[in-house]
C-alpha atoms as one frame of an Amber mdcrd trajectory, in Angstrom:
protein
 -47.132  96.915-122.509 -43.749  95.566-121.379 -40.545  97.344-121.556 -38.023
  96.055-124.210 -34.432  95.630-123.669 -33.595  98.157-126.079 -35.735 100.701
-124.131 -33.872  99.767-120.892 -30.320 100.136-122.660 -31.530 103.694-124.111
 -32.828 104.724-120.855 -29.688 103.668-118.964 -27.170 104.732-121.551 -26.332
 108.222-119.860 -26.454 106.827-116.146 -23.394 107.313-114.039 -21.198 104.281
-113.775 -22.096 103.465-110.232 -25.768 103.176-110.903 -25.333 101.048-113.984
 -23.177  98.758-111.976 -25.798  98.708-109.103 -28.340  97.717-111.696 -26.276
  94.935-113.077 -25.796  93.651-109.704 -29.379  93.613-108.892 -30.245  92.013
-112.239 -27.539  89.235-112.093 -27.694  88.631-108.392 -29.502  85.340-108.495
 -27.546  84.157-111.519 -24.199  84.082-109.400 -23.502  81.348-106.939 -24.719
  82.143-103.782 -21.172  81.685-102.152 -20.591  84.644 -99.825 -16.887  84.792
-100.872 -17.723  84.632-104.567 -20.375  87.410-104.227 -17.709  89.645-102.174
 -15.048  88.862-105.006 -17.606  90.239-107.679 -18.636  93.206-105.550 -14.967
  94.165-105.291 -14.336  93.669-108.890 -17.300  95.858-109.818 -16.076  98.448
-107.571 -12.559  98.273-108.931 -13.970  98.765-112.381 -16.154 101.595-111.714
 -13.247 103.252-109.933 -11.291 102.888-113.055 -13.670 104.716-115.079 -14.266
 107.274-112.564 -10.450 107.922-112.473 -10.159 108.260-116.023  -7.666 105.209
-116.227 -10.177 103.639-118.710 -12.977 104.668-120.832 -16.258 103.193-121.439
 -17.436 101.981-124.868 -21.067 103.096-126.031 -23.485 100.276-125.824 -24.224
 100.446-129.597 -20.590 100.207-130.329 -20.074  97.156-127.883 -23.151  95.392
-129.353 -21.717  95.871-132.972 -18.380  94.470-131.630 -20.175  91.474-130.225
 -22.477  90.838-133.327 -19.169  90.880-135.508 -17.553  88.343-133.203 -20.363
  85.972-133.216 -20.986  86.552-136.770 -24.595  88.034-136.837
């Protein structure tokens, strides 16, 4: 039986930010332009955002809350 998106979200919800970032990077690698400069810029941005979370400058939003916000925005 195939794993569902919901199962993946539940499984990764408590992962440390750097592991979530690594997963996102690997999943979206092929979606991004293959330009090395663009890839480097995204890697730098991801590292900056993870560092902000780790430093306590910003606080993450739980996935279920983020999903609820998105549903409200798109009207679903």
